[in-house]
N, C-alpha and C positions, 0 to 999 in steps of 0.2 A: 470478443471482448478484448479491449486493449490492456496493456500492462498498467497504464495510468489509471484506468477505471478500477481495475482489480486492486491496485495499491491504495487508492482512496478508500475503498471499502474496507480493506484490511486495517487501515489506520483509524477507522471509526472506534475500534476497541482500545486505542491508546497508542502512544509513541512506540516506535520500533526502529531497528536497524535493518539493513538490507537482507541479510540471511534470515533473520527473524521474520521479515515480511514475506519472503519467498515461502517459508513454511506455513505462515498464516493463510496465504492464498491457496496453497496446496490443500490444507486442512479444510478451509471453507468450501472448497469445490470438490471435496472428497477425491482429490487426485485428478480431477478433470482438467485443471489448468495448472501447469507447472511452469513457473517463470524462471528464466535463466539469469545469472548475474549480468550477462551482457545486455539484457534489456531492462533489468530493474534499476540499476544505478543511473543510466541516462534518463529513464522515466522519472525517477525521484528528483534529479537535478532540474528537469524540465518543469515538473509540478512546482518546485520551489521558485523557479524563475517566473512562472505564471502567477505567483502569489497565493497558491493554495496550501503550501506547506511551509513550516519553519523547521530549521535544523539546528542541532547543537552537538557538541562533542561531549561524550561521557567521560568517566574516569579512565585514566590509562590502565591498560590490561596487560599484566605480565606475559600472558600466553601470546599476546600480539606484539611482543617485543617492546612493551611500554606504550604502544600507540593506543589512543582512544578510539572507540567506535563512534560513528556519526549516527545520531538518532534523528528521526523525522517525526513530526507531529502535525496534525491538521490544525490550521488556524481557523478563524471564523468563516472566511471565504471558502476554504476547503471543506469545512463541515457542511456548509450550505450546498456546495457542489455534490458532495457525497450523498446528501439526503435527496437531492433532485434526481439523481440517477439510481437511487436505491432500488426502486421497483423493478427497473429493467435488469439491473445486475443481480438482484436476488433471484429473479426468474432464470437467469443464465446459470447461477450457482446451483440452483435446485433443479434445473431442467424443466421448468414449467413456463407456460406462456405468460407474457406480461399481463398484469391485471387490466381489465377493460378492453381487451382485444376481442 
């Protein structure tokens, strides 16, 4: 499974920022897939360039020196892509064969 596919599925439940999405993927896969920051942020930027995600800055956070987090969310095209690949990804998350095989 690619980082991009895992991130699309993680974003189905709502907007999130990089570290939050890393934790979502880890939780969704019961620790079977752990994404590193070095692959997540480039994948998120690529998904945005491909027109599957939108991003926005949250409120400034004192713990981050006043810098805001960047949040990512699925747009309509990204939601369609996530639903198209859902059966395959769910099988990988749960370790079961793809339906219909």
